[in-house]
Structures are given as C-alpha cells and as structure tokens.
C-alpha positions in Angstrom: 85.1 98.5 112.7 82.7 101.2 110.8 80.4 98.0 110.3 80.4 97.6 114.1 79.4 101.0 115.1 76.6 100.8 112.3 75.2 97.8 113.9 75.6 99.4 117.2 73.2 102.4 115.8 70.5 100.1 114.0 70.6 97.7 117.7 70.4 101.2 119.3 68.2 102.7 117.8 64.9 101.6 119.5 66.9 102.2 122.8 66.8 106.7 122.9 68.7 106.7 126.0 71.6 104.5 124.2 71.3 106.4 120.5 72.9 109.5 122.0 76.0 107.8 123.0 76.7 105.3 120.4 76.0 108.5 117.7 79.1 110.8 120.2 80.2 107.0 119.2 80.6 106.9 115.5 81.6 110.8 114.8 84.8 109.9 117.3 85.5 107.3 115.3 85.1 108.9 111.9 87.4 112.1 113.0 90.0 110.1 114.2 89.9 108.2 110.9 89.8 111.1 108.6 92.7 112.4 110.6 95.0 110.4 110.3 97.1 110.8 107.1 98.0 107.5 105.2 99.9 107.7 102.2 101.5 104.3 99.8 104.8 104.7 98.4 105.4 102.5 95.1 108.7 101.1 94.8 108.6 100.3 90.6 111.2 98.6 89.0 111.6 96.8 85.4 113.2 93.8 84.3 116.7 95.7 84.3 116.6 96.4 88.0 115.7 100.2 87.1 114.0 102.4 89.6 110.6 104.4 88.1 111.0 107.9 89.5 108.3 110.6 88.9 110.1 114.1 87.7 108.3 117.3 87.3 110.4 120.8 86.5 108.7 122.6 89.8 109.6 119.7 92.3 112.6 117.5 92.7 112.7 113.6 91.8 109.9 111.6 93.1 108.8 107.9 94.0 105.1 107.4 93.3 103.2 108.0 96.4 99.2 107.5 96.8 97.4 109.7 99.3 95.6 106.7 100.4 91.5 107.0 101.2 90.2 105.2 104.5 87.0 104.2 102.9 88.9 101.6 100.1 91.4 99.0 100.6 94.6 99.9 100.2 95.8 97.1 98.3 92.9 98.3 96.0 93.7 101.7 95.3 97.5 101.1 95.1 96.9 98.2 92.6 94.8 101.1 90.4 97.7 103.6 90.7 100.3 100.8 89.3 97.4 100.3 86.4 97.8 104.6 86.0 101.6 104.4 85.7 101.8 101.5 83.5 98.7 100.5 81.4 99.3 97.2 83.4 97.5 94.7 86.0 100.4 94.3 88.4 100.1 93.0 92.1 101.9 95.0 94.3 104.1 93.1 97.7 103.7 95.0 101.0 107.4 95.5 102.6 106.9 97.9 105.5 104.6 99.7 107.3 106.2 102.5 108.7 104.9 105.0 111.4 102.0 106.2 113.8 98.3 106.8 113.3 99.0 110.6 115.0 102.4 111.1 113.0 101.0 109.3 109.8 101.4 105.8 108.4 103.7 105.0 105.2 103.0 101.5 103.5 105.8 100.7 101.6 105.3 98.5 98.4 107.7 96.8 96.0 106.5 95.8 92.6 108.6 94.9 89.5 106.8 95.3 85.9 108.6 93.6 82.7 108.9 96.9 81.3 108.4 100.3 81.3 108.0 103.0 79.3 109.6 106.5 79.8 107.3 109.3 79.7 108.0 112.9 80.5 107.4 113.2 84.0 108.5 109.3 84.4 111.7 108.1 84.3 113.7 105.0 85.3 117.0 105.1 86.5 119.7 102.5 88.5 118.9 102.4 92.0 122.5 104.2 92.7 121.0 107.5 90.9 117.8 106.7 92.7 119.8 107.6 95.9 121.4 110.0 94.8 118.7 112.5 93.3 116.2 111.3 95.6 117.6 111.6 99.4 115.7 112.6 102.2 112.5 110.9 103.1 112.4 108.6 99.8 115.5 107.5 99.8 115.4 106.1 103.4 111.8 104.8 102.0 114.5 103.1 99.1 117.5 101.7 100.8 115.1 100.0 103.7 112.8 98.3 100.5 116.2 97.4 98.9 117.4 95.7 102.3 114.4 94.2 102.8 114.4 92.6 99.4 118.3 91.6 100.4 119.1 93.6 96.9 122.2 95.9 96.8 
C-alpha cells in the first residue's frame, strides 16, 4: 500500500494541485498503519510434545510474543525471534489470525523444534501443565492452536 502511495506522490509531484491531497492521504495511511497493534504469539513444541513457556520472577508464565513492526515482513520477524530463542532456523506455520485493526491483531504461529534446552527463563512443559499456569488469553490461544492442529 505504501509503495502505491509513493508512486502516486511521484506522479503527482508535477501537479501542484494534486500534491497536497496525496501527501495528506499518505500521512493518514501511515498513521493508521502505526496505530494498529499487531503481535505474534508462538507455540513452540519440542520432540516430546512439550511447550516452550517463558517465565520471569516479576511476571506470570507466558508464551513467546513478538510486537510486530509494520515495515518488515511478519514471517521474517517471527523467524528471527525464533532464532534468538532456539539458535536454529525454523519455519513457522500460521495457525490463526485473530482480532481487528482497531482492537489489535494477533498472529498465532506453531513451530516444532528438534530439541529445546531449558534456560533460566525458558521452560518446557506439557500442554496440560501449560493450561494450568498460563490461563487467560494465552491459555485460550493454546487451546485454539491445539484444536486447529488436532491435538489433545
């Protein structure tokens, strides 16, 4: 969309009467683009069907979440974040897209890794245990992911 606006701006550069409305339109599109809260939630499973949960002393356990940037491809951001978590290149599978641009959009991804090392803030837990400790929105997203993947 932004490329289209830039093309129109270049075309309209020769027409001073068209330039102002085109710049105004471009600014509105950019504001709307920045206003949309978009995130990706990752369901990372290992070979033992255990789920990766992030824990910290100050907050309850949660699934890996990425605040997405509008200027970069979503899959690229997800793959980069997975690499930072697991030190291996993994291709995620999109499971669901939820929400609206006004309220926020959540992209739900599923990933299977060969082995997962447990670190201070990364825990591998069974899905049943994850339901108990996650709760709320992340518990609902986990349930949705498992239903879509036909797991129990």
